[in-house]
C-alpha positions, 0 to 999 in steps of 0.5 A: 281736672282743676279749673286753674290750669291750662292743660295741653292735650293732643287727643281732640276727644280728650280736649272736648271732654275737658272743655265740657268739664271746665265749663260745668265747674264754672257753672256756665252754659255750653253755648258754641261761643263759650265752648270755643273760648274754653277750647282755645284756652285749653289748647293755648290757641290764642296766648292772649286769651289764655292769659286772660282766662287764667286770671278770670278763672282764679277770680270766678266771681268775675267770670260769667257768660257775659264776660266770656262773650266779651272775650269771645268777641275780642279774640274769636269774634268776626275778626277771629272768624275771618282769621280762622277762615284764612288760616284754614284755607291756607292750611288746606292749600298747604296740605294739597300742595304737599300731596301734589309734591309727594305724588309728583316725586313718586311719579318721577321715581316710578318712571325712573324705576320703569326705565331701569327695568327696561334697561335691565330687560334689554341687557338680560335679553342679550344671548351673549351676556356674561355671568358677571354682567348678569349679577351686576344687573341683578344687584342694580335692580335690587338696589333700585327696588329697595329704594322704590319700596322705601320711597313708597313707604314714606309716601304712604306715611306722608299721606296719612299725616296729610289726611290727619291735617286735612281732617284737623283743618276741616274740623276747625273750619266747621267750628268757625262755620258754626260760630258764624251761624250762631247768635253770640249771646243766646247760642241759638241760630242767628239771622243769617242762619234763619234766612238760610234755613228758611230758604231751604225749608221753603224749597223742600216744601215746594218740592214735596208738598209737605206743610211748613209753619213759622212762628214769630215771637216777641218778648213782652215789655222787654224795653222795661227790663233794660230800662229798669234793671239794666242791659245785663238783666236784659241779656239774661232775659234773652238767654232764658227765653232762647233756652225755653224755645230750644228745649221745647222744640224738636231737632228738625226745627230751627230756633233763631234770634230774629233780631233784638228781642224777637225770635223765630222758629221754622217748623218743617212738616208741621200743620198750622194746628200743631204749630198753634199747640206748640205756640201755646206750649211755648207761651206757658213755658216762658211764663213759668220762668223766673229771672232771679236777681243774683244779688238780692234773690228776688225775681225781676217780674213776670216774663211773657211772650207774644206769638204770631204764626202762619202756614206756608202757602204753595207758590208764595215768596218767602217775604210774603210768608214772613210778613204774614207771620209778622202781621200775626205777631203785631196783632198778638201784641195789639190784643194785649200781649201774652197771646198767640194769633195765627193768620 
């Protein structure tokens, strides 16, 4: 497909494939927010967004991730999420109401059908019933039976449609849920997601006795990037670090933006020794990154992180756990930065 036209596609799988193709053509990262924007564009979910994207796609030099994030915030951000939730709940309620109405209608039809059978049974049990009356009863039963079959057939078809609608609404609500739990800029878990995931991880550890480690990560001299090169460069640094952290961890780990230039990683089933090995690996991987000025082709300087880490101690509360990792991070920064400290 070309990146210059909106394509309306009925099959969700086809939509997803075309969204990923379009994102790739535009050299963008397929974060949940970027995906949501282009999904909305291809389905014409928000006409104003679609019109804006058409213009931006024609002028690709103005279409970068920062621009897409601004579009997301304007049309699909917090207000958009609330609107989507309201629409999703309304859709589910409407589907449930239609099912209830259909079930009620079938129950009434079934009761009427049973009454007709009882009446026919009583009539046919009369020993003096004539052949003509028998035929009349039989014809009436045949008509009632045919009507019932048609009603049940329609009901079955309607149930299939209701089921598809519920699945569609659930899919949209899942997309909204992911957006609500994802950091808009970096595409990793946000603070709310981190808090929820940490509570779950601590509960699991208390139940199973498995080890649990926590890394707190801070970008060294991040303020200098913003002050010297501007916030757009700072955003590029945040995204680069987030990408390294995400690509360097395994599926069970939770990589989150804790706030500002600080990140956190929850490591289930991980000893302090293995957490320290990972922390040093992350530090090396970040140091290997180069943030390039697209206009000049020059780098913006060396990128490093400081990392504090700790292991959960059974019985302690979550705040104590996080504070200890934070204290370790503070010690790492006081020790000259670009280092790891465990407590």
